[in-house]
N, CA, C, O and the ligand as a Tripos MOL2 file, in Angstrom:
@<TRIPOS>MOLECULE
protein
  213   211    54     0     0
PROTEIN
NO_CHARGES

@<TRIPOS>ATOM
      1 N         117.3130  114.6590  153.1300 N.3       1 MET1
      2 CA        116.4210  115.7710  152.5080 C.3       1 MET1
      3 C         116.7290  115.8290  151.0360 C.2       1 MET1
      4 O         117.8360  115.5320  150.5870 O.2       1 MET1
      5 N         115.6790  116.2340  150.2770 N.am      2 GLY2
      6 CA        115.9030  116.4400  148.8680 C.3       2 GLY2
      7 C         115.9310  115.1970  148.0600 C.2       2 GLY2
      8 O         116.3040  115.1870  146.8870 O.2       2 GLY2
      9 N         115.5520  114.2030  148.6760 N.am      3 LYS3
     10 CA        115.4650  112.8600  147.9090 C.3       3 LYS3
     11 C         114.2380  112.7130  147.2280 C.2       3 LYS3
     12 O         113.1920  113.1870  147.6740 O.2       3 LYS3
     13 N         114.3140  112.0330  146.0930 N.am      4 GLY4
     14 CA        113.1040  111.7680  145.2530 C.3       4 GLY4
     15 C         112.8240  113.0850  144.4300 C.2       4 GLY4
     16 O         113.4790  114.1240  144.5080 O.2       4 GLY4
     17 N         111.7350  112.8470  143.6310 N.am      5 THR5
     18 CA        111.4560  113.9790  142.7420 C.3       5 THR5
     19 C         109.9960  114.4100  142.9850 C.2       5 THR5
     20 O         109.1680  113.5290  143.2150 O.2       5 THR5
     21 N         109.6560  115.5980  142.9540 N.am      6 PRO6
     22 CA        108.3150  116.1740  143.1850 C.3       6 PRO6
     23 C         107.2760  115.7110  142.1170 C.2       6 PRO6
     24 O         106.0650  115.8610  142.2740 O.2       6 PRO6
     25 N         107.8130  115.1670  141.0800 N.am      7 SER7
     26 CA        106.8380  114.8490  140.0380 C.3       7 SER7
     27 C         105.8580  113.7490  140.3330 C.2       7 SER7
     28 O         104.7840  113.6370  139.7420 O.2       7 SER7
     29 N         106.2710  112.9690  141.2500 N.am      8 SER8
     30 CA        105.2830  111.8530  141.7260 C.3       8 SER8
     31 C         104.3330  112.1570  142.8440 C.2       8 SER8
     32 O         103.4600  111.3770  143.2280 O.2       8 SER8
     33 N         104.5580  113.3110  143.3240 N.am      9 ALA9
     34 CA        103.7570  113.8590  144.4240 C.3       9 ALA9
     35 C         102.4430  114.4370  144.0110 C.2       9 ALA9
     36 O         102.3680  114.9920  142.9150 O.2       9 ALA9
     37 N         101.3720  114.3540  144.8130 N.am     10 GLY10
     38 CA        100.0940  114.9290  144.5290 C.3      10 GLY10
     39 C          99.2420  114.0960  143.7770 C.2      10 GLY10
     40 O          98.1000  113.9110  144.2000 O.2      10 GLY10
     41 N          99.6380  113.5260  142.6540 N.am     11 GLY11
     42 CA         98.7150  112.6490  141.9370 C.3      11 GLY11
     43 C          97.5930  113.4000  141.2630 C.2      11 GLY11
     44 O          96.5020  112.8490  141.1130 O.2      11 GLY11
     45 N          97.8000  114.5810  140.8700 N.am     12 LYS12
     46 CA         96.8600  115.3070  140.2030 C.3      12 LYS12
     47 C          96.5430  114.6970  138.7190 C.2      12 LYS12
     48 O          97.4640  114.5090  137.9250 O.2      12 LYS12
     49 N          95.3370  114.4330  138.4310 N.am     13 ILE13
     50 CA         95.0020  113.9030  137.1800 C.3      13 ILE13
     51 C          94.6360  115.0460  136.2350 C.2      13 ILE13
     52 O          93.6970  115.7910  136.5190 O.2      13 ILE13
     53 N          95.3340  115.2020  135.1440 N.am     14 VAL14
     54 CA         95.0850  116.2420  134.1900 C.3      14 VAL14
     55 C          94.3850  115.7280  133.0190 C.2      14 VAL14
     56 O          93.4770  116.3490  132.4670 O.2      14 VAL14
     57 N          94.8160  114.5810  132.6420 N.am     15 HIS15
     58 CA         94.2240  114.0290  131.3060 C.3      15 HIS15
     59 C          93.4790  112.7020  131.5950 C.2      15 HIS15
     60 O          93.8650  111.9140  132.4580 O.2      15 HIS15
     61 N          92.4550  112.5160  130.8690 N.am     16 PHE16
     62 CA         91.7960  111.0850  130.8980 C.3      16 PHE16
     63 C          91.9910  110.5550  129.5810 C.2      16 PHE16
     64 O          92.5180  111.1760  128.6580 O.2      16 PHE16
     65 N          91.5130  109.2990  129.5220 N.am     17 ARG17
     66 CA         91.5740  108.6210  128.2270 C.3      17 ARG17
     67 C          90.4210  109.1370  127.3730 C.2      17 ARG17
     68 O          89.2630  109.1570  127.7880 O.2      17 ARG17
     69 N          90.7920  109.5590  126.1450 N.am     18 CYS18
     70 CA         89.8120  110.0530  125.3040 C.3      18 CYS18
     71 C          88.9910  108.9820  124.7690 C.2      18 CYS18
     72 O          89.5670  107.9550  124.4140 O.2      18 CYS18
     73 N          87.7080  109.0720  124.6580 N.am     19 ARG19
     74 CA         86.7660  107.8950  124.3100 C.3      19 ARG19
     75 C          86.6520  107.9210  122.7950 C.2      19 ARG19
     76 O          86.0890  106.9860  122.2260 O.2      19 ARG19
     77 N          87.1340  108.8940  122.1460 N.am     20 ARG20
     78 CA         87.1080  108.8980  120.6950 C.3      20 ARG20
     79 C          88.4410  108.2940  120.0430 C.2      20 ARG20
     80 O          88.4230  107.4110  119.1860 O.2      20 ARG20
     81 N          89.5730  108.8710  120.5460 N.am     21 CYS21
     82 CA         90.7850  108.3470  119.8700 C.3      21 CYS21
     83 C          91.4580  107.3700  120.7420 C.2      21 CYS21
     84 O          92.3810  106.7290  120.2400 O.2      21 CYS21
     85 N          91.1270  107.1510  122.0130 N.am     22 GLY22
     86 CA         91.6150  106.2240  122.8160 C.3      22 GLY22
     87 C          92.8690  106.5140  123.4770 C.2      22 GLY22
     88 O          93.4040  105.6970  124.2260 O.2      22 GLY22
     89 N          93.4100  107.7850  123.1920 N.am     23 LYS23
     90 CA         94.6740  108.1770  123.8220 C.3      23 LYS23
     91 C          94.4460  108.8970  125.0940 C.2      23 LYS23
     92 O          93.3700  109.4480  125.3250 O.2      23 LYS23
     93 N          95.4550  108.9020  125.9380 N.am     24 HIS24
     94 CA         95.3170  109.5350  127.2570 C.3      24 HIS24
     95 C          95.5840  111.0690  127.0460 C.2      24 HIS24
     96 O          96.5760  111.5960  127.5480 O.2      24 HIS24
     97 N          94.7300  111.7310  126.3380 N.am     25 SER25
     98 CA         95.0270  113.0750  125.9510 C.3      25 SER25
     99 C          93.7270  113.9930  126.2460 C.2      25 SER25
    100 O          93.6770  115.1560  125.8460 O.2      25 SER25
    101 N          92.8290  113.4730  126.8720 N.am     26 PHE26
    102 CA         91.5700  114.2330  127.0990 C.3      26 PHE26
    103 C          91.7210  115.0690  128.4030 C.2      26 PHE26
    104 O          91.7790  114.5260  129.5060 O.2      26 PHE26
    105 N          91.7810  116.4150  128.2260 N.am     27 HIS27
    106 CA         92.0500  117.2850  129.3510 C.3      27 HIS27
    107 C          90.9130  117.3220  130.2540 C.2      27 HIS27
    108 O          89.7880  117.4670  129.7740 O.2      27 HIS27
    109 N          91.0800  117.2070  131.5150 N.am     28 ARG28
    110 CA         90.0680  117.0970  132.4940 C.3      28 ARG28
    111 C          89.3030  118.4640  132.6790 C.2      28 ARG28
    112 O          88.0850  118.4810  132.8540 O.2      28 ARG28
    113 N          90.0240  119.5430  132.6360 N.am     29 GLN29
    114 CA         89.3200  120.9190  132.8650 C.3      29 GLN29
    115 C          88.9130  121.4800  131.6150 C.2      29 GLN29
    116 O          87.8010  121.9950  131.5010 O.2      29 GLN29
    117 N          89.7950  121.4160  130.5880 N.am     30 LYS30
    118 CA         89.4320  121.9080  129.3160 C.3      30 LYS30
    119 C          88.3130  121.0820  128.6480 C.2      30 LYS30
    120 O          87.5650  121.5730  127.8030 O.2      30 LYS30
    121 N          88.2420  119.8710  129.0460 N.am     31 ARG31
    122 CA         87.3290  118.9440  128.3630 C.3      31 ARG31
    123 C          87.5610  118.8720  126.8480 C.2      31 ARG31
    124 O          86.6400  118.8090  126.0320 O.2      31 ARG31
    125 N          88.8750  118.8850  126.5360 N.am     32 VAL32
    126 CA         89.1320  118.8030  125.1360 C.3      32 VAL32
    127 C          90.2950  117.8630  125.0080 C.2      32 VAL32
    128 O          91.2350  117.8810  125.8020 O.2      32 VAL32
    129 N          90.2070  117.0150  123.9570 N.am     33 CYS33
    130 CA         91.3040  116.1310  123.7480 C.3      33 CYS33
    131 C          92.3880  116.7970  122.8920 C.2      33 CYS33
    132 O          92.1570  117.3370  121.8100 O.2      33 CYS33
    133 N          93.6190  116.7070  123.4880 N.am     34 SER34
    134 CA         94.6980  117.4460  122.8380 C.3      34 SER34
    135 C          95.2630  116.6650  121.5950 C.2      34 SER34
    136 O          96.0150  117.2100  120.7880 O.2      34 SER34
    137 N          94.8490  115.3340  121.4860 N.am     35 SER35
    138 CA         95.2630  114.5730  120.3870 C.3      35 SER35
    139 C          94.3590  114.6640  119.2030 C.2      35 SER35
    140 O          94.8510  114.8930  118.0980 O.2      35 SER35
    141 N          92.9570  114.4870  119.3660 N.am     36 CYS36
    142 CA         92.1690  114.4660  118.2420 C.3      36 CYS36
    143 C          91.1930  115.7260  118.1850 C.2      36 CYS36
    144 O          90.4720  115.9540  117.2140 O.2      36 CYS36
    145 N          91.2460  116.4980  119.3000 N.am     37 GLY37
    146 CA         90.3750  117.6970  119.4290 C.3      37 GLY37
    147 C          88.9710  117.4110  119.8400 C.2      37 GLY37
    148 O          88.1030  118.2650  119.6580 O.2      37 GLY37
    149 N          88.6850  116.2040  120.4110 N.am     38 PHE38
    150 CA         87.3990  115.8440  120.8940 C.3      38 PHE38
    151 C          86.9790  116.8440  121.9700 C.2      38 PHE38
    152 O          87.7480  117.1150  122.8930 O.2      38 PHE38
    153 N          85.8050  117.3790  121.8650 N.am     39 GLY39
    154 CA         85.2710  118.4350  122.7310 C.3      39 GLY39
    155 C          85.4450  119.7920  122.2070 C.2      39 GLY39
    156 O          84.7790  120.7050  122.6940 O.2      39 GLY39
    157 N          86.2470  120.0030  121.2950 N.am     40 ARG40
    158 CA         86.4020  121.2140  120.7240 C.3      40 ARG40
    159 C          85.8230  121.3430  119.3390 C.2      40 ARG40
    160 O          85.3120  122.3810  118.9170 O.2      40 ARG40
    161 N          85.9440  120.1580  118.6210 N.am     41 THR41
    162 CA         85.3280  120.2710  117.3230 C.3      41 THR41
    163 C          84.4960  118.9560  117.2010 C.2      41 THR41
    164 O          84.7400  118.0250  117.9690 O.2      41 THR41
    165 N          83.5060  118.8550  116.2440 N.am     42 THR42
    166 CA         82.7040  117.8000  116.0420 C.3      42 THR42
    167 C          83.2600  116.7670  115.1180 C.2      42 THR42
    168 O          82.6870  115.6870  114.9730 O.2      42 THR42
    169 N          84.3750  117.0770  114.4850 N.am     43 THR43
    170 CA         84.9950  116.2350  113.5210 C.3      43 THR43
    171 C          86.4680  115.9930  113.9890 C.2      43 THR43
    172 O          87.0770  116.7750  114.7200 O.2      43 THR43
    173 N          86.9030  114.9910  113.5610 N.am     44 LEU44
    174 CA         88.3910  114.7180  113.8800 C.3      44 LEU44
    175 C          89.2900  115.8030  113.4540 C.2      44 LEU44
    176 O          89.2070  116.3120  112.3360 O.2      44 LEU44
    177 N          90.1360  116.1530  114.3320 N.am     45 ARG45
    178 CA         91.0400  117.1980  113.9580 C.3      45 ARG45
    179 C          92.0090  116.8750  112.8050 C.2      45 ARG45
    180 O          92.7010  115.8570  112.8000 O.2      45 ARG45
    181 N          92.0180  117.7560  111.8790 N.am     46 HIS46
    182 CA         92.9470  117.5940  110.8910 C.3      46 HIS46
    183 C          93.1950  118.9870  110.1910 C.2      46 HIS46
    184 O          92.3090  119.8370  110.1020 O.2      46 HIS46
    185 N          94.4400  119.1440  109.7160 N.am     47 TYR47
    186 CA         94.7730  120.3760  109.0210 C.3      47 TYR47
    187 C          95.4270  120.0190  107.7370 C.2      47 TYR47
    188 O          96.0630  118.9780  107.5690 O.2      47 TYR47
    189 N          95.2490  120.8860  106.8920 N.am     48 ASP48
    190 CA         95.8380  120.6420  105.5370 C.3      48 ASP48
    191 C          97.3200  120.6870  105.6310 C.2      48 ASP48
    192 O          98.0320  119.9560  104.9420 O.2      48 ASP48
    193 N          97.8320  121.6400  106.5770 N.am     49 TRP49
    194 CA         99.2200  121.7560  106.5940 C.3      49 TRP49
    195 C          99.9680  120.6020  107.3040 C.2      49 TRP49
    196 O         101.1940  120.5170  107.2360 O.2      49 TRP49
    197 N          99.2020  119.7070  107.9920 N.am     50 ALA50
    198 CA         99.6870  118.6920  108.8100 C.3      50 ALA50
    199 C          99.5720  117.2970  108.1730 C.2      50 ALA50
    200 O          99.9740  116.2960  108.7660 O.2      50 ALA50
    201 N          99.0350  117.2560  106.9930 N.am     51 LYS51
    202 CA         98.8350  115.9880  106.3220 C.3      51 LYS51
    203 C         100.1500  115.3690  105.8710 C.2      51 LYS51
    204 O         101.0530  116.0800  105.4280 O.2      51 LYS51
    205 N         100.2640  114.0450  105.9830 N.am     52 ARG52
    206 CA        101.6020  113.5090  105.8170 C.3      52 ARG52
    207 C         101.7820  113.0260  104.4350 C.2      52 ARG52
    208 O         102.9050  112.9280  103.9410 O.2      52 ARG52
    209 N         100.6020  112.6940  103.7430 N.am     53 HIS53
    210 CA        100.9190  112.2620  102.3950 C.3      53 HIS53
    211 C         100.5280  113.3700  101.4100 C.2      53 HIS53
    212 O         100.7100  113.2150  100.2030 O.2      53 HIS53
    213 ZN         91.1090  112.0980  121.4300 Zn       54 ZN54
@<TRIPOS>BOND
     1     1     2 1
     2     2     3 1
     3     3     4 2
     4     3     5 am
     5     5     6 1
     6     6     7 1
     7     7     8 2
     8     7     9 am
     9     9    10 1
    10    10    11 1
    11    11    12 2
    12    11    13 am
    13    13    14 1
    14    14    15 1
    15    15    16 2
    16    15    17 am
    17    17    18 1
    18    18    19 1
    19    19    20 2
    20    19    21 am
    21    21    22 1
    22    22    23 1
    23    23    24 2
    24    23    25 am
    25    25    26 1
    26    26    27 1
    27    27    28 2
    28    27    29 am
    29    29    30 1
    30    30    31 1
    31    31    32 2
    32    31    33 am
    33    33    34 1
    34    34    35 1
    35    35    36 2
    36    35    37 am
    37    37    38 1
    38    38    39 1
    39    39    40 2
    40    39    41 am
    41    41    42 1
    42    42    43 1
    43    43    44 2
    44    43    45 am
    45    45    46 1
    46    46    47 1
    47    47    48 2
    48    47    49 am
    49    49    50 1
    50    50    51 1
    51    51    52 2
    52    51    53 am
    53    53    54 1
    54    54    55 1
    55    55    56 2
    56    55    57 am
    57    57    58 1
    58    58    59 1
    59    59    60 2
    60    59    61 am
    61    61    62 1
    62    62    63 1
    63    63    64 2
    64    63    65 am
    65    65    66 1
    66    66    67 1
    67    67    68 2
    68    67    69 am
    69    69    70 1
    70    70    71 1
    71    71    72 2
    72    71    73 am
    73    73    74 1
    74    74    75 1
    75    75    76 2
    76    75    77 am
    77    77    78 1
    78    78    79 1
    79    79    80 2
    80    79    81 am
    81    81    82 1
    82    82    83 1
    83    83    84 2
    84    83    85 am
    85    85    86 1
    86    86    87 1
    87    87    88 2
    88    87    89 am
    89    89    90 1
    90    90    91 1
    91    91    92 2
    92    91    93 am
    93    93    94 1
    94    94    95 1
    95    95    96 2
    96    95    97 am
    97    97    98 1
    98    98    99 1
    99    99   100 2
   100    99   101 am
   101   101   102 1
   102   102   103 1
   103   103   104 2
   104   103   105 am
   105   105   106 1
   106   106   107 1
   107   107   108 2
   108   107   109 am
   109   109   110 1
   110   110   111 1
   111   111   112 2
   112   111   113 am
   113   113   114 1
   114   114   115 1
   115   115   116 2
   116   115   117 am
   117   117   118 1
   118   118   119 1
   119   119   120 2
   120   119   121 am
   121   121   122 1
   122   122   123 1
   123   123   124 2
   124   123   125 am
   125   125   126 1
   126   126   127 1
   127   127   128 2
   128   127   129 am
   129   129   130 1
   130   130   131 1
   131   131   132 2
   132   131   133 am
   133   133   134 1
   134   134   135 1
   135   135   136 2
   136   135   137 am
   137   137   138 1
   138   138   139 1
   139   139   140 2
   140   139   141 am
   141   141   142 1
   142   142   143 1
   143   143   144 2
   144   143   145 am
   145   145   146 1
   146   146   147 1
   147   147   148 2
   148   147   149 am
   149   149   150 1
   150   150   151 1
   151   151   152 2
   152   151   153 am
   153   153   154 1
   154   154   155 1
   155   155   156 2
   156   155   157 am
   157   157   158 1
   158   158   159 1
   159   159   160 2
   160   159   161 am
   161   161   162 1
   162   162   163 1
   163   163   164 2
   164   163   165 am
   165   165   166 1
   166   166   167 1
   167   167   168 2
   168   167   169 am
   169   169   170 1
   170   170   171 1
   171   171   172 2
   172   171   173 am
   173   173   174 1
   174   174   175 1
   175   175   176 2
   176   175   177 am
   177   177   178 1
   178   178   179 1
   179   179   180 2
   180   179   181 am
   181   181   182 1
   182   182   183 1
   183   183   184 2
   184   183   185 am
   185   185   186 1
   186   186   187 1
   187   187   188 2
   188   187   189 am
   189   189   190 1
   190   190   191 1
   191   191   192 2
   192   191   193 am
   193   193   194 1
   194   194   195 1
   195   195   196 2
   196   195   197 am
   197   197   198 1
   198   198   199 1
   199   199   200 2
   200   199   201 am
   201   201   202 1
   202   202   203 1
   203   203   204 2
   204   203   205 am
   205   205   206 1
   206   206   207 1
   207   207   208 2
   208   207   209 am
   209   209   210 1
   210   210   211 1
   211   211   212 2
@<TRIPOS>SUBSTRUCTURE
     1 MET1         2 RESIDUE 1 A MET
     2 GLY2         6 RESIDUE 1 A GLY
     3 LYS3        10 RESIDUE 1 A LYS
     4 GLY4        14 RESIDUE 1 A GLY
     5 THR5        18 RESIDUE 1 A THR
     6 PRO6        22 RESIDUE 1 A PRO
     7 SER7        26 RESIDUE 1 A SER
     8 SER8        30 RESIDUE 1 A SER
     9 ALA9        34 RESIDUE 1 A ALA
    10 GLY10       38 RESIDUE 1 A GLY
    11 GLY11       42 RESIDUE 1 A GLY
    12 LYS12       46 RESIDUE 1 A LYS
    13 ILE13       50 RESIDUE 1 A ILE
    14 VAL14       54 RESIDUE 1 A VAL
    15 HIS15       58 RESIDUE 1 A HIS
    16 PHE16       62 RESIDUE 1 A PHE
    17 ARG17       66 RESIDUE 1 A ARG
    18 CYS18       70 RESIDUE 1 A CYS
    19 ARG19       74 RESIDUE 1 A ARG
    20 ARG20       78 RESIDUE 1 A ARG
    21 CYS21       82 RESIDUE 1 A CYS
    22 GLY22       86 RESIDUE 1 A GLY
    23 LYS23       90 RESIDUE 1 A LYS
    24 HIS24       94 RESIDUE 1 A HIS
    25 SER25       98 RESIDUE 1 A SER
    26 PHE26      102 RESIDUE 1 A PHE
    27 HIS27      106 RESIDUE 1 A HIS
    28 ARG28      110 RESIDUE 1 A ARG
    29 GLN29      114 RESIDUE 1 A GLN
    30 LYS30      118 RESIDUE 1 A LYS
    31 ARG31      122 RESIDUE 1 A ARG
    32 VAL32      126 RESIDUE 1 A VAL
    33 CYS33      130 RESIDUE 1 A CYS
    34 SER34      134 RESIDUE 1 A SER
    35 SER35      138 RESIDUE 1 A SER
    36 CYS36      142 RESIDUE 1 A CYS
    37 GLY37      146 RESIDUE 1 A GLY
    38 PHE38      150 RESIDUE 1 A PHE
    39 GLY39      154 RESIDUE 1 A GLY
    40 ARG40      158 RESIDUE 1 A ARG
    41 THR41      162 RESIDUE 1 A THR
    42 THR42      166 RESIDUE 1 A THR
    43 THR43      170 RESIDUE 1 A THR
    44 LEU44      174 RESIDUE 1 A LEU
    45 ARG45      178 RESIDUE 1 A ARG
    46 HIS46      182 RESIDUE 1 A HIS
    47 TYR47      186 RESIDUE 1 A TYR
    48 ASP48      190 RESIDUE 1 A ASP
    49 TRP49      194 RESIDUE 1 A TRP
    50 ALA50      198 RESIDUE 1 A ALA
    51 LYS51      202 RESIDUE 1 A LYS
    52 ARG52      206 RESIDUE 1 A ARG
    53 HIS53      210 RESIDUE 1 A HIS
    54 ZN54       213 GROUP 0 **** ****
């Protein structure tokens, strides 16, 4: 008893592959991509405080 991990059980799918950024970050229920913000904004997510250059 107690062998294995519960993480592999269930198989609930939370994220789909985002068709805009191509990452596996599109939330199934929120219908928002956590990576690029697809579904939440009409433009690519970007913040002034997050720019790298
Ligand atoms: Zn995305």
